[in-house]
C-alpha positions in Angstrom: 159.2 134.1 106.0 160.0 133.4 109.6 161.0 130.1 111.1 157.4 129.4 112.5 156.1 130.0 109.2 158.5 127.9 107.4 157.8 125.0 109.8 154.0 125.4 109.4 154.5 125.3 105.6 156.6 122.1 105.8 154.2 120.4 108.1 151.3 121.2 105.8 153.3 119.7 102.9 153.9 116.6 104.9 150.2 116.1 105.8 147.9 117.7 103.5 144.1 117.5 104.1 142.7 114.7 102.4 139.7 115.1 99.9 136.3 113.1 100.2 137.3 110.6 97.8 141.0 110.1 99.5 139.3 109.8 102.8 136.7 107.0 101.7 139.5 105.1 99.7 141.8 105.1 102.9 138.8 103.6 104.9 138.0 101.1 102.4 141.7 100.1 102.5 142.0 99.9 106.1 138.7 97.8 106.4 140.0 95.5 103.6 142.9 94.5 105.6 140.6 92.5 108.0 138.3 90.7 105.6 136.2 89.1 108.5 135.5 92.1 110.8 133.7 91.5 114.1 130.9 93.8 115.6 130.2 94.6 119.3 126.9 93.9 120.7 126.3 97.6 121.1 126.8 97.8 117.1 124.5 95.0 116.5 121.7 96.4 118.6 122.2 100.0 117.1 122.2 98.6 113.7 118.9 96.7 114.0 117.1 98.7 116.5 118.3 102.2 115.6 116.5 102.9 112.5 112.6 103.0 111.8 113.0 101.1 108.7 114.5 98.1 110.3 112.3 98.1 112.9 109.3 98.2 110.7 110.3 94.9 109.1 111.7 93.3 112.2 108.7 94.0 114.4 106.2 92.9 112.0 108.3 89.6 111.1 108.5 88.9 115.0 104.8 90.1 116.0 103.3 87.9 113.6 105.8 85.1 113.2 106.2 84.2 116.8 102.4 83.2 117.1 102.6 81.2 113.8 106.0 79.7 115.1 104.2 78.1 118.2 100.4 77.8 117.0 101.3 75.6 113.9 103.7 73.1 115.9 101.2 73.3 118.8 98.4 72.2 116.7 100.5 69.4 114.9 101.4 68.0 118.4 97.9 68.5 120.0 98.3 71.5 122.0 96.3 73.6 120.1 93.4 73.2 117.8 93.0 74.9 114.4 90.4 72.9 113.0 87.8 75.6 112.5 88.1 77.2 109.0 88.2 80.6 110.4 91.2 79.7 112.5 93.0 78.3 109.5 92.5 81.7 107.8 93.7 83.4 110.8 96.9 81.5 110.9 97.6 81.8 107.3 97.0 85.6 107.5 99.5 85.9 110.4 102.2 83.7 108.5 101.8 86.0 105.3 102.0 89.1 107.5 105.3 87.6 109.2 106.5 86.9 105.5 106.0 90.5 104.5 107.6 91.6 107.5 110.8 89.3 106.7 110.9 90.9 103.2 111.2 94.2 104.5 113.8 93.1 107.2 116.0 91.1 105.2 118.0 93.8 103.2 119.2 95.1 106.6 120.3 91.6 107.7 122.1 91.3 104.4 123.7 94.5 104.7 125.0 93.5 108.3 126.4 90.4 106.7 128.1 92.3 103.9 129.3 94.9 106.3 131.1 92.0 108.3 132.6 90.2 105.5 132.4 92.0 102.2 135.1 93.9 100.1 135.0 97.8 100.4 135.4 99.7 97.3 134.3 103.1 95.8 131.6 103.7 93.4 130.5 106.5 91.2 127.1 107.1 89.6 127.3 107.4 85.8 125.1 107.5 83.0 125.4 103.7 82.9 124.6 103.5 86.6 126.9 103.0 89.5 130.3 101.8 88.5 132.6 100.0 90.9 135.3 97.4 91.1 135.8 94.3 92.8 138.7 92.7 94.8 140.1 91.4 91.4 140.0 94.9 89.6 137.0 94.1 87.4 134.5 96.7 86.7 131.0 96.4 87.2 127.8 98.4 86.8 124.7 98.5 88.8 121.6 100.3 87.6 119.3 101.6 90.2 115.7 100.6 89.8 112.6 102.3 90.8 112.4 99.7 93.9 115.9 100.2 94.9 115.1 100.8 98.6 114.2 97.2 99.1 117.7 96.1 98.0 119.6 99.3 98.8 118.1 100.8 101.9 120.9 103.4 102.6 121.1 104.9 99.1 120.2 108.4 98.7 119.6 110.1 95.1 120.4 113.6 96.6 124.1 112.3 96.9 126.4 114.5 94.7 127.4 112.8 91.4 130.9 113.8 91.7 131.3 112.3 95.4 131.8 108.5 95.5 129.7 106.1 97.4 131.4 103.6 99.7 130.2 100.2 98.4 130.4 96.8 99.9 130.2 93.8 97.7 130.1 90.1 98.5 131.5 86.9 96.8 129.1 87.8 93.9 130.1 91.2 92.8 126.4 91.9 91.9 125.5 91.4 95.6 126.5 94.8 96.9 125.4 97.3 99.6 125.8 101.1 99.0 126.8 103.3 101.8 126.3 107.1 101.9 129.3 107.2 104.1 131.5 110.3 105.4 134.5 109.5 107.5 135.7 111.3 110.4 138.9 110.9 112.1 139.7 109.6 115.7 142.9 108.3 117.2 145.7 106.0 115.5 143.8 103.0 116.5 140.3 103.8 115.5 138.8 104.9 112.3 135.3 106.4 112.4 132.6 107.3 109.9 129.1 107.9 109.6 126.4 106.0 107.6 123.3 107.9 106.6 120.0 106.3 106.8 117.4 108.9 105.7 117.2 111.5 108.5 119.3 109.3 110.9 122.9 108.4 110.9 124.7 105.6 112.6 128.2 106.7 114.0 130.4 103.7 113.7 133.9 103.4 115.3 136.2 100.5 113.8 139.1 99.4 116.2 142.1 98.5 114.2 143.4 96.6 117.1 140.6 94.5 118.0 139.1 94.6 114.5 135.5 95.4 116.0 133.0 97.7 114.9 131.5 99.6 118.0 128.6 102.2 118.0 129.3 104.8 120.7 125.6 106.3 120.1 124.0 103.3 121.7 120.9 104.4 123.8 119.3 102.6 126.8 115.7 102.7 125.3 117.0 100.3 122.4 117.3 97.6 125.1 113.7 97.7 125.5 112.9 96.1 122.0 115.0 93.0 122.1 113.5 92.6 126.0 109.9 93.1 124.5 110.7 90.4 121.7 111.9 87.8 124.4 108.8 88.5 126.4 106.5 88.3 123.6 108.1 85.0 122.6 107.5 83.6 126.2 104.1 84.9 126.4 103.0 82.7 123.3 105.1 79.7 124.4 102.9 79.7 127.5 99.6 80.4 125.7 100.1 77.5 123.4 102.0 75.0 125.1 100.9 75.4 128.9 97.3 76.6 128.8 95.6 74.2 126.7 97.3 70.8 127.3 95.1 68.0 126.4 
């Protein structure tokens, strides 16, 4: 064995390639060093506007909720009349539709909050369900239900049982988020990984120095959605309070 081969063997011994479990555990440990993690604006926009499931709930919540938000107070203050029975049913309908949109959107908001403040750990699917440990080292089980996607929008049954999930739990260890995450390496100050969401993937970078999540895949078209929400809100404010003042 020559000197170059010997040096290569030594370097390999010093820096062995990490397995998926070791990579996820390292990622969890790094994130737990900063219990209150920040998110950049680009990450916030990508999280809520970069996935079809989130948009379905959010846009239904906003599309029907904004009219209800202005029509009901407007009627109470005398700006908009809804004394006709058909008007009352119409208003009730948009309130219910907005509520359904919120039910669909809420898991993603909860996931965002857990992602910022939760405790990261690993979880494995077993016959008793998903097993994981909280920050105190206590073991817990979570049993996937038939309707798991309402509470765990990113969990995938195709995930190999011998590979761990990245799990985020809140102060209540039963309040958890399951991420089908695969880490990828960047430079020394940045840890990166992917969060799979069905056919889509959110590429996340976490800067260890600024303690901030950043999504580098932000696309310009996503800004159209929040701008449209603002314009929709202004339109209904004008329609209720500025067009039929008594």
